[in-house]
N, C-alpha and C positions, 0 to 999 in steps of 0.2 A: 951695584955693578951690572952693566947690560951686556948681553951677548951680541955676537955679530949680526944675529937675525933681529935684534930689537931696534926699534926706531923711536925717537923722541921728537915730539912737536909741542910747541908752547901755544896754548890757547889763551884767550883773554882771562880765563879763570885760573889757569895754572897749566903746568906741563903734563902731558900724557905720554905713555909708552905703549906703542903697538908692536906688531911683528911683521916681518917680511914673509909672505906666503905666496909661493909660486910666481914670483916676480912682481907682486903687488905689495904695497904697504897697507895693512889692515888694522883698523882701530875700532874697538867695540866698546859699547857701554859708556860713552862719554856723556855726562849729564849736561843738558842744555837749560834746565830749570830746576828749581828746588823740588823735592818730593812734595806732591800735593796732598799732604796729610796734616792733621792737627788744625791749626788756624788757617792753613792754606787749602783745606779740603773744600771742594766745590767752588773754588775761586779761580780767577785767571792765573795762568802760570807766573811764578815769581822768578826773578833772575837768580841763577845759581851762585852760591857763595864761592869765593876763591878758596883754593887749597894750597898748602905748602908742599914742597917736594914734588915728586913725580908720581902721578896716579897711573896705575896699571890699566890699560885698555885692551885686555886680552879676551874678556868674556862679555857676551851680550848682557844688557841690563834686564831686570825682571819685567815680564809682561805686565801691562795694566790689568787690574782685576777684571775678570770677564766670565761669561757663562761657560758651562762645561762642554757644550756641544752645539750643533746646528741641525735642526730637524731630526733630533734623536740620535745624531752621530756624535760620538765623543771626539773631542779635539785634544790631541796629546800636546801638552805644554811642558816640555822638559827643559826648564829654564831656571835661573837663580830666583830666589824669593827675596822680598824686601820692598822698600817703599820708593826706590829710585826708578820709578816707571818712565820718567821723561828723559830718555837718552837717545843719542844718535850713534850711528856706525858709519865708518868711512872706508871705502876701497879706493886706493889711489895708485896709478902707475909709478908715481914718484912724489914724495913729500918735499917738493922743491918749490919754494915761493915764486921762483921765476918761471915756472912751467905754464901757469895760467891756462890749464885745460878746461874744457866745458864741464859743467857740473850738472848731474842729474839727481834729483831728490825724489825718492820713492815713498808713496803713501799707500799703505796696505788697505785692503777691503775687509769685509766680514760683517756686513749688515749693520754697521755702526755699533756692534755689540761684541765683536770678536776681533782678534788679530794681534800680532806683535812683530816687530821688525827682526827678531831673532829667528823667525820661522825659516827652516831650511829651504823652503821654496823660493825665498827671497835672497838667497846667496848671490851676491852681485859680482862675484869674481869673473864670471864668463863675460858679462856685459861690459865691465870696466876694461877688461883685457881686449875684447874684440873691437871696441870703439875708441880706445885710448882716451877714456873719460874718467872723471872722478864721480863715484856713485855714493850717495848718502842715503841711508834709510833711517827712519825715526819711529819712535813710539808716541802714541797720543792716547788720551783717555777715551774709553768707549762706554757704551751702556749708560747706566744711571750717572756714573761719575762724569761722563763726558757730554751727554746730550739731553738728559732730562731737564725740562724747564722748571726750575725750582725757585720758590720765593727766597730772596736773600743770596742769589747766585747769578752770575752773568750767564746768558744763553750761550750755547755752542762752545762749551769749554774745550771740547776735542779739537775744534777748528782753531781756537786760540792757541792750543798747544802747537799745532802745525805752524802757525805764524811765528811763535817763539823759536821753533826749530829753524825756520827760514832766516830769522834774525841771527841765529847762531852761525848759520852758513855764511851770511853776509859778513859777519865780523871775524870769522875764523878760517874760512876755507882756503884762503890764499896760502896759509902756512902748510896746508896739505897738498898744495900743487894745483888748486882749482882757481877758476876765475869768477869772482863774485859778480862780475858784470855779465856773465853768460850762464845763468842758472835756468834749468828746465825742471818743472815739477811734473811728475807722472804718477798715475795711480789707476787702480782697477776697481770696479764696482763701487762700494762705499768710498774707496780711495779716489775713484773718478768723480763721485759726487762731491768729495772734499776739494778736489782740484777745481771743479766748476765753481764751487763756493769761493775759493781763494781768488779766482779770476775777478770777482766782483766785490770782495770785501775791502773796505777802506783801509783796514789795518795791514792788509797784505800788499798794498800797492807799492810797486817798485822793488819788490823782493825777488821777482823772477821775470824773465822776458819771454819764456816759451812754456807751453803746457801741453801735456798729453793726457787725454781722458779716455780710458778703455772701459766701455760699457757703463755709461752714465745712468744711474737710477733716477726715476722720475720723482721719488718721494722727498718732498720738502714740506714741512709742516707749518701751518699757520700758527700764530701764537695761541689762539683759542684752542685749537686741537691739541697742541703740545701741553697746555695747562690741564686740559681734561685728562690726558694720558697720565700726567704727573699725579693728579689726584688719585687715580686708580693705583699707581705705583705706591703712593702713600698708604692707601687702604690695604694693599697686599702686605705691606710691612707693618701695618697697625700703627702708623704714625702720620703726622701732618706732612704735606708735600712741600716741606721747607728744607733749606740747606741745614739749618740748625738741628732740626729733628732727625733727619737722616744721617747726620754726622755721628749720631750715637751708635750707628750700626757699623761694625767692622767692615772696611772696604772690601775685604775678601769674602764676606758673607752676603753683601748687598746684591751681587749679580744674581743670586738665587731668586731674589724678589722679581727682578726683570724676567728671569727665565719662567717663573710661574705665570706671570702675566702673558708672556708670549704664547704659552700653551692655551690661553683662554681668549685669544684675540677675537674669535668669531662671535663671542658674546656681545661685542660692542659694535656690531655691524650697523645698527641704527644710528649710532653717533659718529663712528669713525669711518664709515663707508669702505672704500677700497683698502684703506690701511688695515682694516680688520682681517683682510684676506691675505696679508703678507706675513712674513716670518719674524718681523721685528717691530717693536713700538718705539724705535729710535731713528731719528733722521735729523738733518740740519733744520733749524727753526728760523723762519723768516720773522725775526724779532724787531726789525726796523732799525737796529743799531749795529750789532756785530754783523748781521746779514740783512741789509736793507730790503732786498727783494730777491726773487728767484734769479738764478743765473740767466735764464732765457729772456726775462724781461730786461735785466740790466745790460746784457750783452747787446740786445737789439737797440738799446738806447746809447750804445757806444762805450760802455764802462770798461771793456777789455780790449779796445781796438789797438792798444800798444803792444799787446801780447799775441804772439803767433800761436795758433792752436792746431793740434793734431788730435782728432777724435774719431771714434768708431765703435763698432759692436760686433758680436758674433751672430751668425745666422740663426742658430737654434738655442738661444740663451736659456729659455725656461726648461729645456729638457733635463738639465742637471738637477733641478729641484724635484722634478717628477721621479728621477732615478733615486735621489736621496730619500724620498718618501715612499719608495717601492710602489710607484704608481705608473711606471713606464709601461705602456701597452695595455693599461687597465682602465683607461678613462671611458666612461659611459656617455651616451647621448645626453642624459640628464645633467651630468657634470659639465659637459661642453656647453650646454644651453645656459647653465648658471654662470659659467665663466664669461660667456658672451654678454649676458645681461649686466654683469658686474663691471666688466672692464672695457667693452667696446664703447667708442665715443658717441654721444648723443642718444636721444630716445629711440632712434631707429637703428642703433648700432648692430644689434644681433642680425637683423635682416640684411643690413649692408654687408656684413662679413660673409654671410652665407652666399650672397649674390656674387661677391668679389672672388670667393674661393669655392665655386660650385661643386668641385669634385673632391673637396677635402673631407676626410673622415672626421668623426667627432674628436678623436684624439688630436688630430692636426689643428682643428679649429681652437680647441682648448689651449694648446701650446702656442699657437700663432698669436692669439689675441693677448696673451700674457707676456710673450716675448716682446711684442710691439709696444704695449703700454709701459712695461717696466724698464726696458733698456733700449730697444730699437729706435722708437720714435724720439725719445728724449736725446739720444746720442746724435741722430741725424739733425734734429732741430737745433741742437747746440751749435753745430757748424753753420746752419742757416742764420741763426741769431747773430753769431759773430760777424758774418759777412754783411748782414743787414746793418749792423752798427758801425761798419767801416773798417773792420778788421780782416785778418787773413786766416783761413782755415783749410785743412786738408782732411778728407774723409776716407775711412777704410771699412771694409767688412771682411771678417774671417769666415771662410766657408769650408775649410778643410775639416774633415771629421776625425775626432779622437779615435785611435785604433781599438780601444777596448770594446768588448762585446760585438766584434765584427762591424764597428762603426755605428752602432745603434744610438750612441749619445750625440752623434752629429758634431757640429761646431757649437758645442754647449758653452754655457757660462763658465768662465775661469780657464778655458783651454789656452788662452793667450798668455797666461802667466808662465807655465813651464816652457812654452815655446819661446817667450821673450828672454827668460833667465837661463834657459838651458838646463833646468832642474827637473828632468823627466821622472826621477824616482823619489821626489820629495813631495810631501803634502798632497795637494790635489793632483799633481802629476802622477803620483803613485797609483791613484784611482783611474785616471784617464789613460794611462799606459800599462796598467796592471796586466802582467802576463803576456802582453802583446808585443813586448820589445819596443825599440825605438826605430821605426822605419826610416830609410834614407830621406824621404820627403819631409819628415819632421825636422831633421837636422838642416835641411835646405831652408825650411821655413824659419827656423831659428836664426840662420844667417841673414835672411831677409829682414826679419823683425829687428835684429840687433843693428844691422846696417841702416835701416830706415830710421829707427828711433835715435840712434847716436848721431846719424847724419843730420836729423832734424835739430837735435840739441846743439850741433856745431854751426849749422848754417841757416836753419829755418826751413829747409827743403828736405822732405823725406824721400824724394825721388819720384813723385808723381804730381800732376797738376793740382793747383789750388781748387777748392770747391767754389763753383760758380753756378748760379741758377741758369744763366744765359747759355752756358756751354753744356747743359744737360746734367748738372750735378755729378761730374766725373768722380768716380770712387775707385780706390785701389782694392781689388778683390784678392785676398790672400788665400791661395789654394796651391795644389800641386803645380798647376800652370797659372801663376798670377797674371792678372790682366787689369787694365784700367778701362772702365766702362761706365755708362750712366748708372746712377744708383740702382742696385739690383732689386730693392724692395719697393719699387714704385707703386705697386698695388696697395701696400700698407700705407705708404706715405700719403697717397690720395685719400684713403679712408680717414686719416687723422689730420688732413690739411687744415680744416677749420677749427680743430681742437686747440684751445688756449691753455698752455701749460702754466698753471699757477700753483701757489702754495695750497696744499690739500686742506679743505675746511673742516671745521667741526659742524656736523649736520644738526640742524635745529629740529 
């Protein structure tokens, strides 16, 4: 027997029961694929088996197995346990098949090794309500389970999970009041890298018509590099780098192997290059099949011209990682020089950066070059590639500073998440607004984010001009006083203009 607040919807696999919460229908923990354990371990996602009766969809599904923290910071995962990692959650203004509302599908970030859709920071109620849209969030495999290139397993299993979730949306979202012909994928950081990958993956073609990529990371691995990393994962586990061998390790224990390797990344500088200086040994792999080439190459060739793109980044991306590592304000000239030699483009990159930013202190140069390499340049260039390939793109940059520490974190990585979702006191929002309260301009920015993102999902227009080289690369700058202007990071753009973004190689 159901209460007045309960809602029932029939999916292709069986009926589910959600709840009415604050004027929305909310359904949590609906499986879109079979648990990837046993014979299904390290394999492509398999269709979920049908069930009899009505399945309760009140609680989020368990997070995929993942590391315990990021750069020494513990991540609280207060969620159910079990093997049903591959689930979706739905927020809908009305579960009416005739409603046909725009659908927005969120893909979380977390360096391809952390994250889950049940995170409080991704509570989609405010976004669904503000934009009158259906919002779907999904779990996908991370770390070794999702991204290690193992013998006997398909590459990019985490991306294949996302494709399976989008197929679930195509087949089921009408019953929840959504329009399967009007689907937008959106994600941040590793989620944005996933979105960029989906744009050019043959298996994802036709599953969405619009895409939003927030802070696209540059890290895509060549198959050779990914295999070498997998060998070291195997050594860390005392096993061969094969699906069969690693399947002997409990999936909840395996993330510790990746975590130990993450702490020793610098030891592989001579083979892994820039990757050895990042926080994760996991990224999408350009395997030639699941992911034929990098998003920049494929988009420039026209692979995503049918999909409308909204993409951007934050001005001070790398500052968050300095803060998490307790290095904010502590960067030396020696460290700045090392960062410039490692990340600046070309053999003359360090001199070029110093000449381009003559008044920058060592800490500014250290942060600027890593912001540019990791997120800024790849995000801007994704828009450029999309337009070059005959598609449409809109570009933004967030320049408003997080209020914590008197604004010292600037417009750092991840600030766009609490602003977009309106979840100022959850997850990263709790850090970025900690003790500082939520100033009125933050709520104004949230309204702008939500209006632009849901407007784009509805019409393809976020409210500012499309990105065009001829018109000066017009960009929406999001701050206390938002404005549309030529791309603000023109100095950095020119420094990287000749840099060809390709899959990161294994150094011989």
